[in-house]
C-alpha positions in Angstrom: 45.2 58.4 74.7 42.2 58.5 72.1 43.4 59.5 68.8 39.7 58.3 66.6 38.4 61.7 66.1 35.7 59.6 65.0 34.8 58.0 68.0 31.6 58.5 69.8 32.0 59.4 73.4 29.9 59.2 76.2 30.0 62.1 78.8 32.1 59.7 81.1 34.4 59.1 78.9 35.0 62.5 77.8 35.2 63.5 81.2 38.0 61.1 81.9 40.0 62.3 79.0 39.8 65.9 80.1 41.1 64.7 83.5 43.9 62.5 81.7 45.1 65.6 79.4 44.8 68.1 82.3 47.8 66.4 83.8 50.0 67.6 81.1 48.0 70.8 79.9 47.1 73.5 82.6 44.3 75.2 80.7 41.8 72.6 79.0 38.1 72.8 77.8 35.7 70.7 76.3 33.7 72.7 73.9 30.6 72.1 72.3 30.2 73.3 68.7 27.4 76.0 70.0 30.1 77.4 72.5 32.4 77.8 69.9 30.3 80.0 67.9 28.5 81.9 70.6 30.4 81.9 73.5 32.3 85.6 73.7 35.4 84.7 75.4 35.9 80.6 75.7 39.6 80.8 76.4 42.8 83.8 75.5 42.1 87.3 74.1 44.9 87.4 71.8 45.8 89.3 68.9 45.3 86.7 66.2 41.8 85.0 67.0 39.8 85.6 70.2 39.4 82.5 72.1 41.4 80.4 69.1 37.4 80.1 67.9 38.4 80.6 64.1 40.8 77.7 64.8 38.2 75.3 66.8 35.8 76.0 63.4 38.6 74.6 61.0 39.1 71.5 63.9 35.5 70.7 63.7 35.0 71.2 59.5 38.3 69.2 59.1 38.0 66.9 61.6 41.6 66.9 62.3 43.8 68.1 65.3 44.6 71.6 64.7 48.0 73.4 66.5 48.2 76.8 67.2 50.6 79.2 69.1 49.6 82.4 70.4 50.6 85.3 72.7 48.7 86.9 75.6 50.1 89.5 78.2 53.8 88.9 76.9 53.2 85.1 77.7 53.3 82.5 74.5 51.1 79.6 74.6 50.9 76.4 72.3 47.1 75.0 71.9 45.9 71.9 70.5 42.4 71.5 69.5 41.1 68.0 68.9 37.6 67.4 67.4 35.5 64.8 69.2 32.1 63.5 69.8 30.2 63.2 72.8 27.0 61.3 72.9 27.0 62.4 69.2 27.2 65.9 69.2 30.4 67.4 67.8 33.0 69.0 70.1 36.6 70.4 70.6 38.7 69.4 73.4 40.9 72.2 73.6 44.6 72.2 75.7 46.6 75.1 76.0 50.3 75.5 77.9 52.7 78.0 78.5 56.0 77.6 76.2 58.9 76.9 78.4 62.5 79.3 77.7 64.3 76.2 76.2 61.4 75.2 74.0 61.3 78.7 72.6 64.8 78.8 72.1 65.0 75.5 70.3 62.2 76.9 68.4 63.4 80.2 67.4 66.8 78.1 66.1 64.1 76.0 64.0 62.2 78.9 62.4 64.8 81.6 62.3 66.8 82.5 59.0 70.4 82.4 59.8 71.6 85.2 57.1 68.8 87.6 58.2 67.8 86.9 61.7 64.2 86.8 60.9 61.8 84.3 60.7 62.5 81.9 57.7 59.9 80.3 55.1 59.3 77.0 57.2 57.8 79.2 59.9 55.6 80.7 57.6 54.5 77.6 56.0 53.8 76.0 59.6 52.8 79.2 61.4 51.4 82.1 59.3 50.1 80.4 56.3 47.2 79.1 57.3 46.4 82.0 60.3 43.4 83.7 59.7 43.4 87.0 61.2 42.4 90.8 60.8 45.7 92.3 59.6 48.1 94.0 57.5 49.8 91.8 55.1 52.7 93.2 52.7 55.1 91.7 50.2 58.5 93.3 50.2 60.6 92.5 47.1 64.3 94.3 46.4 64.5 95.8 42.8 67.4 94.3 40.6 68.5 92.2 44.0 70.3 89.5 41.5 71.9 92.7 39.4 73.8 93.7 42.7 74.6 90.1 44.1 76.1 89.1 40.4 78.2 92.6 40.3 79.0 92.8 43.6 79.7 89.2 44.7 77.7 86.9 46.9 79.3 87.8 50.1 78.1 91.6 49.4 74.7 89.9 48.5 74.7 88.4 52.0 75.7 91.6 53.7 72.7 93.8 51.5 70.1 91.0 52.8 71.2 91.5 56.5 71.2 95.5 56.0 67.8 95.1 54.3 66.0 93.0 57.2 67.1 95.2 59.7 65.6 98.2 57.8 62.4 96.7 57.3 62.6 95.7 61.1 62.9 99.7 61.7 59.9 100.5 59.9 57.2 98.1 61.3 56.1 97.4 65.1 58.1 95.0 67.3 55.0 93.0 67.7 54.7 92.3 63.8 56.1 89.3 62.5 58.7 89.3 59.5 59.5 86.4 57.3 62.2 85.9 54.7 60.1 84.4 52.0 62.3 84.2 49.1 65.8 84.8 48.4 65.4 88.5 47.7 61.3 88.8 48.9 60.0 89.6 52.8 56.7 89.0 53.9 55.5 91.4 56.9 52.2 90.7 58.8 50.6 93.5 60.8 47.8 92.4 63.1 45.1 94.8 64.0 46.8 97.9 62.1 44.7 100.9 61.0 44.9 101.5 57.2 46.5 104.9 57.5 49.0 103.6 59.6 49.6 100.7 57.4 50.4 102.6 54.5 52.2 105.0 56.3 54.7 102.0 57.9 55.3 100.6 54.6 56.2 104.0 53.1 58.8 104.2 56.0 60.4 100.5 55.1 60.8 101.8 51.8 62.4 104.4 52.5 64.3 102.6 55.4 65.8 100.4 52.8 66.8 102.9 50.5 68.7 104.3 53.2 70.0 101.1 54.5 73.7 100.9 54.9 75.6 97.8 53.3 79.4 97.7 55.0 82.1 97.8 52.3 79.5 99.2 49.6 78.3 102.4 50.9 77.8 104.1 47.5 75.2 101.7 46.7 71.7 102.3 47.4 69.2 99.3 47.3 65.2 100.1 46.7 62.4 98.0 47.0 58.9 97.7 46.1 56.1 96.9 48.0 52.4 95.7 47.8 50.5 95.3 51.0 46.9 94.3 51.7 44.5 94.3 54.7 43.0 91.0 55.4 39.8 90.5 57.9 39.7 86.9 58.6 41.4 85.6 55.6 44.4 83.5 55.9 48.0 84.8 55.6 48.2 83.2 52.5 45.2 84.5 50.7 46.5 88.0 51.8 49.8 87.4 50.4 48.4 86.2 47.2 46.6 89.7 46.7 49.8 91.6 47.8 51.6 89.7 45.0 49.4 91.2 42.4 49.6 94.7 44.2 53.5 93.9 44.1 53.4 93.5 40.2 51.8 97.1 39.6 54.7 98.6 42.1 57.3 96.8 39.9 56.6 99.4 37.1 59.2 102.0 39.1 61.7 100.8 41.3 60.9 102.0 44.9 56.9 102.5 44.8 54.7 101.2 47.5 51.1 100.2 46.6 48.5 99.0 48.8 44.7 98.1 48.6 43.7 101.4 50.2 45.5 103.7 48.0 46.8 101.9 44.8 44.6 103.6 42.7 45.7 107.1 43.7 49.4 105.6 43.8 49.7 103.7 40.5 48.1 106.5 38.9 51.0 108.8 40.0 53.4 106.4 39.1 52.4 105.2 35.5 55.1 105.1 32.8 54.3 107.3 30.1 54.1 105.9 26.4 53.8 107.7 23.3 51.6 106.4 20.6 52.5 107.8 17.0 50.1 106.7 14.4 48.3 108.9 11.6 45.1 106.7 12.0 43.0 108.1 14.6 41.1 105.0 15.1 44.4 102.9 15.5 45.4 105.4 18.3 41.8 105.2 20.0 42.5 101.0 20.0 45.8 101.2 21.6 44.7 103.8 23.9 41.9 101.5 25.3 44.5 98.6 25.6 47.0 100.6 27.3 45.1 103.2 29.6 44.5 101.5 32.6 48.3 100.7 33.1 50.1 103.6 31.4 49.5 107.4 31.1 49.3 108.1 27.2 50.3 110.4 24.8 49.4 110.7 21.5 51.1 112.0 18.2 49.4 111.9 14.5 52.5 112.4 12.1 56.6 111.7 12.7 57.7 115.4 12.8 55.1 115.8 16.0 56.2 112.6 17.1 60.1 113.8 17.2 59.4 116.9 19.0 57.4 115.5 22.1 60.3 112.8 22.2 62.6 116.0 22.8 60.1 117.8 25.1 59.3 114.9 27.3 62.8 113.0 27.3 63.5 111.0 30.0 59.8 111.0 31.2 58.8 108.9 28.5 59.3 104.7 29.0 58.3 103.5 25.6 57.1 105.0 21.9 54.8 102.5 20.0 55.9 103.8 16.3 53.6 103.2 13.4 55.8 102.9 10.1 53.6 103.8 7.2 52.6 107.7 7.9 52.5 110.6 5.2 55.5 113.1 5.7 58.3 111.8 8.1 57.4 108.0 8.0 57.9 105.8 10.9 61.1 104.6 9.6 62.7 107.7 9.4 61.6 108.8 12.8 63.3 105.5 13.8 66.6 106.5 12.0 66.4 109.9 13.7 66.2 108.6 17.2 69.2 106.1 16.6 71.0 108.6 15.1 70.8 110.8 18.4 71.4 107.4 20.2 68.1 108.1 21.9 66.9 104.5 21.4 69.8 103.7 23.8 67.4 104.5 26.8 63.9 105.0 25.1 62.4 101.8 23.8 60.6 102.0 20.4 58.1 99.2 19.5 57.5 99.4 15.5 53.5 98.9 14.6 52.6 97.8 10.7 50.3 95.6 9.0 53.3 94.9 7.2 54.8 91.2 8.0 57.5 91.1 5.5 61.1 89.9 6.5 62.6 92.9 4.8 60.5 95.3 6.8 60.8 93.7 10.3 64.3 93.1 9.7 64.9 97.0 8.5 63.0 98.1 11.8 65.4 96.1 14.1 68.7 97.2 12.4 67.4 100.6 13.2 67.1 100.2 16.8 63.6 98.8 17.2 63.4 96.8 20.5 60.2 95.0 18.8 58.0 94.8 16.4 53.9 94.5 16.7 51.5 93.4 13.6 48.0 94.2 12.8 45.2 93.4 13.8 46.1 94.4 17.2 45.9 91.0 20.1 45.3 93.0 23.1 47.2 90.6 25.2 50.4 90.5 23.0 50.2 94.2 23.2 50.2 94.2 26.6 52.9 91.9 27.6 55.1 93.5 25.3 54.6 96.6 26.3 55.1 95.5 29.9 58.0 93.3 29.1 60.2 96.1 27.1 59.6 98.9 29.8 60.5 96.7 32.6 63.7 95.4 30.5 64.6 99.2 30.0 64.4 100.2 33.6 66.5 96.9 34.9 69.0 98.2 32.1 69.3 101.9 33.5 69.2 100.7 37.1 72.1 98.3 36.2 73.9 101.2 34.1 73.5 103.4 37.3 75.0 100.8 39.7 78.1 100.1 37.3 78.7 103.6 37.2 78.6 104.2 41.1 80.8 101.5 41.4 83.2 102.8 38.5 83.2 106.3 40.4 83.9 105.0 43.7 86.8 102.7 42.1 88.2 106.1 40.8 87.5 108.0 43.5 89.7 105.1 45.7 92.4 105.3 43.1 92.6 108.8 43.3 93.1 108.5 47.0 95.6 106.2 47.0 97.4 107.7 44.1 97.5 110.9 46.3 98.7 109.3 49.3 101.7 107.7 47.5 102.6 110.7 45.6 102.7 112.8 48.7 104.7 110.5 50.5 107.2 110.1 47.5 107.5 114.2 47.3 108.2 114.3 51.4 111.2 111.8 50.9 112.7 114.1 48.1 111.5 117.5 50.2 108.9 118.2 47.4 105.8 120.1 48.5 102.3 118.8 47.4 101.7 121.3 44.6 104.5 119.6 42.8 102.7 116.7 42.2 99.2 119.0 41.2 101.4 121.2 38.8 102.9 118.0 37.2 99.1 116.7 36.5 97.6 119.9 35.4 100.8 120.2 32.7 100.4 116.6 31.6 96.8 117.6 30.9 97.6 120.6 28.9 100.2 118.5 26.8 97.7 116.2 26.2 94.9 118.6 25.3 97.7 120.1 22.6 98.9 116.6 21.6 95.5 115.7 20.7 94.2 118.8 18.8 97.7 119.3 16.6 97.7 115.2 15.5 96.3 113.7 13.0 97.7 110.3 14.2 97.4 110.1 17.7 93.7 109.6 18.9 93.0 110.2 22.8 89.5 110.1 24.5 88.8 111.8 27.7 88.8 108.8 29.9 92.4 108.0 28.4 93.6 111.1 29.2 92.3 111.5 32.5 94.1 108.0 33.2 97.3 109.4 31.7 97.3 112.6 33.8 96.4 110.7 37.0 99.5 108.4 36.2 101.8 111.2 36.0 101.3 111.8 39.9 103.4 108.7 40.4 106.4 110.1 37.6 108.8 109.8 40.6 107.5 106.5 42.3 111.1 105.0 41.5 112.8 107.7 43.9 111.3 105.0 46.8 114.3 102.7 45.8 117.0 105.2 46.0 118.8 105.7 49.3 117.7 109.1 51.1 121.5 109.7 51.5 121.7 109.9 47.7 118.3 111.4 46.8 118.9 114.4 49.2 122.8 114.8 48.7 123.4 118.1 47.8 125.2 119.1 44.7 125.4 116.9 42.1 125.2 113.3 42.5 128.4 111.0 41.9 128.6 107.9 39.8 126.7 105.4 42.4 124.0 108.2 42.8 123.5 108.3 38.5 123.3 104.7 38.1 120.3 105.0 41.2 118.4 107.9 39.5 118.6 105.5 35.9 117.4 102.8 38.2 114.9 104.8 39.5 113.7 105.7 36.5 113.1 102.1 34.5 111.4 101.3 38.0 109.0 104.1 38.0 108.3 103.5 33.9 107.6 99.7 35.0 105.2 100.5 37.6 103.1 103.6 35.6 102.9 101.2 32.9 
C-alpha cells in the first residue's frame, strides 16, 4: 500500500494501485487535477458536494488524505480521497464504498447524543465542521436554561433537553442535520434550502420549543433564541461563527429569531427601548449616536418629562440613562421618585455625570441606580454597560416569571389535595362539600375583621390565604375516630368524648 503522498508514480504503478484498492472499494477513480476542476459529474451527485469536487481540491491543496461521508439515492457512502503524483502531475485517487448496516449502527452509536438522540459534538467536529456546502446553518440557544436547571433540578433539565430536541426536529426537514453543540445549544444544518423556507422553518422551530411538553413540568414554557445564516461553499464552521454573531443580537429578547436575510427588519422590531434623560442636547445626541444601531431611543430634556415618559411607556422601556445635574427636577430626585414607587425593581437606571466623587456615586447606588457612567463617554464602555444591564434585568424578569409559575402550580396542587382530603373527611361524617367551603369563607371574613380592628395583629394577604386554606382541614382529626362513634346518633358516651378530644389535638397538630 502506498502511503507516501509525495511519491511520484509511473502510469503502470498508478494502474496497479487502482487495481489493488478496487478489491476493497467498488468505485475507484484516478482523477487528474484538470478532471477535478472541469468534469461536470465525476462521481456522485449528492446534496453536500456534487462528485466530491471540493473535497478533491482540498486533498490536492493539503497533500493529505480526506475522508467524506455522503448520501445518494437513500444509500450512505464512505469516500476516501488520497492525493498522488503520476508522472509528475497531481492526481487524486478516489475510493468509494457503501456503508453496511452494522457499520452504520456502530457509527450511529458513536455519533449520537445519549440524552437527546440527535448528533453529538464529536459528529460535528469529525463530519460537519469542515464540510463545504450550500446550506442554511442555524444556532439554537435556550433562554435561561441554567436557571431552569438550578430551579427544577438536573433530571427536569434532562427531560427539557430531550423535549426541546424533539421540538426542533419537528420544525426542520428529515434530511437536515441536528447536532447538540453544547449544553443547551443546538446546530441545525439544512442543505440546499431556499432563504424564505429557511427563515420560515426557524420560526417554526422557535414556536415548537415554546410549546414543548416537559413531563412533570407542564406549566413551564421554555423559549429559544435562533441565529441563522446561509452559506454558499463556505465551511459549516464558518456558518456557525456567523450564526453565533446573529444569535447575540437575538438574545436581546427571549424567543427571537434573526437570520442574515431578514435580521435588519427583524431586529429593528425587537430593539429594546432606551430613554436618555439629559438637559444637554449635545450629550443626548452623542449617546443617541452610540446606541441607535442596537436600540430604539427616546429622549427627555428634563426630569419632569422623564417621569411622564416612564409612566407613559411603562414596561416597554428596557433602560433609562439619567443625567444627575439638570435644572428643575434633578436626576437624583427622579431616581428617588422611581425608587419610592418600586419602578427601579424592574426598570434599570444608569446614572450619568462628570462628577466622580465617592459621595455622588454612593448616593446614586443608595437610591437604586443599577450602574454609573462618567463623562466624557467611552463608546465601548457605554455600549457594554447598557447591554449587560439590559440582559441582567431581562434574566431577572424571566426568573421571576418562572418562580411565579412554579409557586402558582404548587398552590394549585395543594388546593386540589386539600379539597380531596376535606371531601373524604366530610363524607365519613355525613357532611356535604359545602360545609368545607363555608368554613373557609367564614375564616376569611373573620381574618379580615381581625386585621381591620386589631392594632397588634398584622397579617398580609398571603398569610390570610394560607390560614383560610388550612381551615378546610379543621376536621382532619376525625380520620382517627371509629365510624361507630363518629356517626353515633345522640350525645357521645365517655369513650367517644375522649376520642373527640384526641381528634381535636391530632387535627391541631397536623394543621400546624
